[in-house]
Structures are given as structure tokens and as C-alpha cells.
C-alpha positions as CSV (number, residue, x, y, z in Angstrom):
1,X,153.5,93.7,130.7
2,X,156.5,94.4,128.5
3,X,157.3,97.6,130.5
4,X,157.8,95.8,133.7
5,X,161.4,94.7,133.4
6,X,162.7,98.1,132.0
7,X,160.7,99.9,134.7
8,X,162.2,97.6,137.3
9,X,165.7,98.2,136.1
10,X,165.2,101.9,136.0
11,X,164.0,102.0,139.6
12,X,167.0,99.9,140.7
13,X,169.4,102.2,139.0
14,X,167.8,105.3,140.2
15,X,167.7,104.0,143.8
16,X,171.4,103.1,143.5
17,X,172.2,106.6,142.2
18,X,170.1,108.3,145.1
19,X,172.1,106.0,147.7
20,X,175.3,106.9,145.9
21,X,176.2,103.3,145.0
22,X,178.5,102.6,142.1
23,X,175.7,100.8,140.1
24,X,177.6,99.8,137.1
25,X,180.7,98.6,138.9
26,X,178.5,96.4,141.1
27,X,176.7,95.2,138.0
28,X,180.2,94.2,136.4
29,X,181.3,92.5,139.7
30,X,178.1,90.5,139.6
31,X,178.6,89.4,136.1
32,X,182.1,88.4,136.8
33,X,181.0,86.3,139.8
34,X,178.2,84.7,137.7
35,X,180.7,83.8,135.0
36,X,183.0,82.1,137.6
37,X,180.0,80.1,138.9
38,X,179.1,79.0,135.3
39,X,182.7,78.0,134.8
40,X,182.5,75.8,137.9
41,X,179.3,74.1,137.2
42,X,179.4,73.8,133.3
43,X,181.3,70.5,133.2
44,X,178.8,68.8,135.5
45,X,175.9,70.0,133.4
46,X,177.6,68.9,130.2
47,X,178.2,65.5,131.8
48,X,174.6,65.3,132.9
49,X,173.2,66.2,129.4
50,X,175.6,63.7,127.8
51,X,174.4,61.0,130.2
52,X,170.7,61.6,129.5
53,X,171.2,61.7,125.7
54,X,173.1,58.5,125.9
55,X,170.5,56.8,128.0
56,X,167.6,58.0,125.6
57,X,169.5,57.2,122.3
58,X,170.8,53.9,123.4
59,X,167.4,52.5,124.4
60,X,168.4,52.0,128.0
61,X,165.5,54.0,129.2
62,X,163.0,51.6,127.2
63,X,164.8,48.5,128.7
64,X,164.5,49.9,132.3
65,X,160.9,50.9,131.7
66,X,160.0,47.5,130.4
67,X,161.6,45.9,133.5
68,X,159.7,48.3,135.9
69,X,156.4,48.3,134.1
70,X,154.9,45.2,135.7
71,X,155.5,46.7,139.3
72,X,154.1,50.0,138.2
73,X,151.1,48.3,136.8
74,X,150.6,46.4,139.9
75,X,150.8,49.7,142.1
76,X,148.4,51.3,139.8
77,X,150.8,53.6,137.9
78,X,149.8,54.1,134.2
79,X,152.5,52.4,132.2
80,X,152.7,55.4,129.9
81,X,154.2,57.7,132.7
82,X,156.9,55.2,133.8
83,X,159.6,56.8,131.3
84,X,158.5,60.3,132.7
85,X,158.9,59.1,136.3
86,X,162.4,57.9,135.6
87,X,163.6,60.7,133.4
88,X,162.1,63.6,135.3
89,X,164.8,63.7,138.1
90,X,167.4,63.8,135.4
91,X,166.2,66.0,132.6
92,X,163.5,68.6,132.5
93,X,163.7,69.0,128.8
94,X,163.7,65.3,128.3
95,X,160.7,64.8,130.5
96,X,158.9,67.6,128.8
97,X,159.4,66.0,125.4
98,X,158.0,62.7,127.0
99,X,155.1,64.7,128.2
100,X,154.4,66.0,125.0
101,X,154.6,62.6,123.3
102,X,152.3,61.2,125.9
103,X,149.7,64.0,125.2
104,X,149.9,63.1,121.4
105,X,149.6,59.3,122.1
106,X,147.0,59.3,125.0
107,X,145.6,62.8,125.1
108,X,146.0,65.4,127.8
109,X,142.6,64.5,129.3
110,X,143.4,60.9,129.7
111,X,144.2,59.4,133.1
112,X,148.0,59.0,132.0
113,X,147.9,62.7,130.5
114,X,146.5,64.0,133.8
115,X,148.9,62.1,136.1
116,X,151.8,63.2,133.9
117,X,150.6,66.9,134.1
118,X,150.5,66.7,137.8
119,X,153.8,65.0,138.1
120,X,155.4,67.5,135.9
121,X,154.2,70.3,138.1
122,X,155.1,68.7,141.4
123,X,158.5,67.0,140.9
124,X,162.0,68.4,140.4
125,X,164.9,67.8,138.1
126,X,166.8,66.5,141.1
127,X,170.2,65.7,139.7
128,X,170.3,69.0,137.7
129,X,169.4,71.0,140.8
130,X,171.8,69.1,143.0
131,X,174.6,69.5,140.3
132,X,173.9,73.2,139.9
133,X,173.4,74.4,143.5
134,X,175.9,72.1,145.2
135,X,178.4,72.4,142.4
136,X,178.3,76.2,142.6
137,X,179.3,76.1,146.3
138,X,181.7,73.2,145.8
139,X,179.7,70.8,148.1
140,X,180.8,67.2,147.4
141,X,179.0,65.2,150.1
142,X,175.4,65.0,148.7
143,X,174.4,61.5,149.8
144,X,171.6,62.5,152.3
145,X,170.2,65.4,150.0
146,X,170.0,63.0,147.0
147,X,168.3,60.3,148.9
148,X,165.8,62.8,150.4
149,X,165.2,64.4,147.0
150,X,164.7,61.2,145.1
151,X,162.3,60.1,147.8
152,X,160.5,63.5,147.4
153,X,160.3,62.6,143.6
154,X,158.9,59.2,144.2
155,X,156.3,60.7,146.6
156,X,155.4,63.2,143.9
157,X,154.7,60.3,141.4
158,X,152.6,58.3,144.0
159,X,150.7,61.5,144.9
160,X,150.1,62.4,141.3
161,X,148.4,59.2,140.8
162,X,146.4,59.4,143.9
163,X,145.4,63.0,143.3
164,X,144.1,62.4,139.8
165,X,142.2,59.3,141.0
166,X,140.6,61.4,143.8
167,X,139.7,64.3,141.7
168,X,138.8,62.6,138.4
169,X,138.1,59.0,139.5
170,X,139.5,55.7,138.3
171,X,140.4,55.4,134.7
């Protein structure tokens, strides 16, 4: 398995040499363009990471979760996954930390653990993806994309609960 990347790189370089393409010059050009894209989107990513850290350390996530928990309970959402549902569109690493904590508290085979697992695999870090992709091409009007993506995240949460209920039964 460790041989695949060096083998792939060798094939690409040999193919480029056979086709008489300046492989190294094109590689340097690609790196230069990549650094420019990184320079363009880095402030947005730093701001997003700062906002997530601020929400988590200030306890605002807990306040929001306590506010939403009665509605989530009424709809059949396990209260343990509410923080992950809220944080997943914003932060992949933050939601993974919550997933790990949920596994430790409830267990991976619990209803909440299973729902959280399905949710982690079926939802996206929406704000990060929008910031990354739209920021790299300098698109500023993201309203419709953001609404559709957040609706997709909500659908993923609902379908995670329904799928686990369907497959494993009510818990």
C-alpha cells in the first residue's frame, strides 16, 4: 500500500517526459497557484476557527442546546446529539470531538451513538466548505447555496434518526 503514491508519481513524471511536457515547471506553477489560493482563503478559515472556539469556550453552544433540547426531544432526536447537529456544519474537528465524547458517555452502540455515527458520515462541514470553495473563486453571494446546504444538513440529521430507528429499532 505504501508503494502506491511513489508509483503514481513515477508514472505521471514518465508520462510527462514521454509527451515532452516540462513536468517540474508545471509542478512549480501549480504550487504557486495553490499558495495564492491559500492566501486568499486563509483569513476566512482563521475567522471560522476563531468563531467556533469562541462559541465552545464561552458556553454559548450549551445555552443554545438547552434551548433547542425540548423541541429535539419532542421530534425524537436524542438530546445527546443536539450539540453535534449544531456544530457539524461549522466545524469538522469540533463535531468529531463531540462524537468521541458521546461514544465515551453513551457508548458507540447506543441509540445516540449510532445516530451520531450516521450523522457524521452523512453531513458536511457546510460553512467550511462554502468558505473554502467560494472564497477560492471569490464568490460573495452565497445565500441560496448556504440555505440549501443547511437544509441538507438538517435533512441528514432527520434521516440519521429515522435510519437508525428503521435498522435497529426504537431505543
